[in-house]
Every structure is written in structure tokens, then in C-alpha cells.
N, C-alpha and C positions, 0 to 999 in steps of 0.2 A: 277280506281276510285271506291268509294263505290257504290254498286249497288242500284238501286231504290228499296226501301223496298216494299215487297209484300203487306204490310198493308196499303200503302198510298191510295189505292183505296177505303178504307172504312171510309173516314173521314167526311161523311155527316150525322152523327148521331146527333140528338138533344135531350136534356133532356126536359121532360115535368113536370108539377106539379105532385107532388107525387101520385103514384098509390098504391093501396092495395098490400102489399107484397105477398098476396096469388094469385095474377094474374099470369098467365103463362108467360114465357119469350116471347112467340109468341105474346100474347096480348100486352105486353109492347113494343115490337118491332113495332107492327102495330100502336101503339099510338105515336111512336117517331116522325114520319114525320108530325104530325098534326100541321098546321099553321106554317110551317117552313119558316124562313126568313134568320137568320144568327146566328152564335154562335162562342164563343171563349172558350178556355179551356187550362189547363196545362196537361202535360202527363209525366209519368215516364215509361220507357221502358227497358225491359231486353231481350236480344237475347241470346239464348242458342243453340249453333251449334251442329250438329250431330257427330262431330269428337272429342268430349270430352274436348274441350277447356273451360276455365272458362267463366261463363256468362258475357256478355258485357252490362253494364247498360248505359243509356243515358236519357236525360230529355230535355224538351223544351215546346213550345207553339204551338197551332194550331188555325186557324181561317177559317171559311167557310161561304159561302153565297150561298143560293139556286139559281139555281139548280146545277151549275157545277164548281163553283170557290172555291178554297181552298188554304191554305198554311200551311206547316208543317215545323217549324223551330227548328231544333235540336241545343241546346245551349251548351251542355256539355256531355261528356268530350271533344268532338270534335264539330265542327260546320258544319251544312249542311242545305240547304234550298231547299224545294220542293214547287213549286208554279204552280197551275193549273189555267189558265186564261179563261177557257171555250173552248179553241181551242188547246192549247199546254200544255204540262207538262214540266216544267223546273227543273232540278236538278243541284244545284250549290255546288261544293266542294271547299271552300276557300283555303284549304291546298294545293290542287293540282292546283288551279286556272283553273278549268275545269267546263264547263257547258255542260250537255247533255239534248237535247230536243227531245220529241216524241209527236206524235199526241195524243190528249187526247181521241179521240174516240177509238183508238186502245188500249190505256192503260186501258180503262174502260170495255172492252169486258169481259163478264162473270165475273164480279167483284161485290163485295158488294156495291160499289158505285152506279152501275146501279140499283140495287135493292132498296137501301135505299133512292134514289131520285125518285123512281117509284115503290112503293110497289106492284103494279099490276103485275110486272114481277117476284116477289119473287119465286113463285112455278114453273115458267118456267125456270129460270136461275139456280135454286138451288134445291137440296134435303134438306128439312128442318126437323129437328127433335129436340124435347125437350130433354134436358139432365138432367133434375131434378135440385135439389139444392145442392150447394157445396160452402164452404167458405162464407156462408151467402148470396149467390147470386142465382138467377134463370138463368139457362143457356140454350141457343139455339145454335144448330150447323148448319152451312151452308156448304154444299159440292157442288161444281160446277158441272153442267151437261155438261160442255165443254169437248171436246175430248182430249184437252191438257191443263188442268187447271194449273194455276200458283201456287196453294197451295192445300194441302190435305184437309184442312178444316179451318174454322174460327169459333171460339166459342165466343158468345156474352154473357156477364154476366150483369144482371140487378138487381137493388134494388130500390124499390119505384118508378119505372117508369123512372129511370135514368141509362144510360149506365155507368157502373163502370169499366169494363175490356173488353179487346179483346185479344184473344189468337189465334195465327196463327201457323200452321205447314206447312212448304213448302215441295217441292219435294225432298229436300236434308235432310229432317228430322230435320231441324232447327226450333226452337220454339221461337216465338216472343210474349211476354206478355206485354200488355200495360195497365196501370192504369191511369184513368182520374180523374181530380179534378178541382175545381173552374170554373165550367160551368157558362157562362153568355149567357142568351138567348136574341136574338135580340138586341145586342149592336150596337151602332153607329160605322160603319167602314169607314175608309177613302176611297175616290174614287179610289185611286191607291193601295189599300191594296193587290190586286191580279195581279198587273202589275209587270213584271220582265224585267229588262234591264241588259243584261250581263255586268259585270264590265269590264272596259277598261283593255285590256291585257289578258283577260281570253280566253282560248281555247274553242271554241264552236263547238260541233259536233251534227249532226242530226242522231238520232238512228232510225229514221223511214224510211230510205232509204234502203228497202229490207234487213234490218238487218245489214247494213254497216254504219260505222260512216262517215259522210260527213259534210263538213262545211255548216252551215246554211246560206241560201241566203235570205236576207230581200227584 
């Protein structure tokens, strides 16, 4: 099935009222988590692999609620749902009728998610460096301090205090470029927005069992 995207860990970013464009990317990041409650947005994503294949575009929506719940719904050209309920991360591939579930605490280790919901850990979990201005955005680079990181780096591009882009490069030299739009701050979210129930007939495997796929026991 399609792998869990490396970028899914970084979905707890929130836009704030416009900041001066002259502020550093780090200052804009530090302001991002201020009075965080919930957010929704749309995204356009392009994956460029390291093997020379043509870029793979996709698009969809995201929703999140502090501190640890989110969903990332890819709507085209294929469908995929990633839902984190605060305890588990569920990845559903409708085409394969397969659900993969992992512990959320394991998935969050040394990830931008951990930092962006607790900015106090930023300098502990990452090396942080300003990357200057490019494409009209102020850029900040995060590189993990983990011994076995899941990505080489993640670049965050800000404009006016709003996250506009995220660019990841993974260990296979694939680059994921995400552009965000239509942010809505603190929207009303349904109580079951982050609840996932595996569809009837779907094959459900647990990826948290020592790296082995096992049936999930409820």
C-alpha cells in the first residue's frame, strides 16, 4: 500500500493574524502556536522521487485540533485518509481496502508535530536554521537530532505570519512540496471529526508490533 507520508507529522501548524513580512521565519514559527485551538485548510502537494520519475501531484484537505488530533484527506488523483485520534494513527487506502494503524506516540517521535505542539522542545529535537528569503517567503529549516531520522530536513515557508509551504526531503532523496490555502482558524469541528472506524471488509493491520503487520485487536 502507499506509505505513510513523512510530512503527516507536521500538521499542527496554525496561521495567525498577519505579521510584518520583515520578521524572521523563526519569529513567525514561534507565533504560530499562539492561542491554538483548531484549524482547517486545503493543500496541493507534489512528490518528486529520487529515481527520476515525473512529479506526482495530489490535493485535498486537512483538519486538526490541539494538541494531538488531525486528519489529512487526499482527494485526488487517488484517495487516502490519515487520521490521528490522539492515541493511534490510521491510514486508509480505499483502492486496496487496507488500513494500517500505528501508535501515535511512536509516529510523533522526533517529528515536527512534537515541536509545533510544544515549541519548548524545538531546540532539543531539532537543529534550527534560518534559510533567508526565496519565492517571496521567509524560510526556516529543521533537521532532526534523532540518531535515525525519518527525513533529511523540513523547510517551512512563511509569509505575513502564515505558513504557506512545507518542503520535505526524505532519506531516499524524494522531495515533498506542500502548498497551503484557505486556512480557517478555530472553526467548529464535529465531535467525531477525528474518529476513524475501519470500513467493513477492509484488511486492518497493526504496524506497531515490532515492525510486523498484525491484525488489530480491539
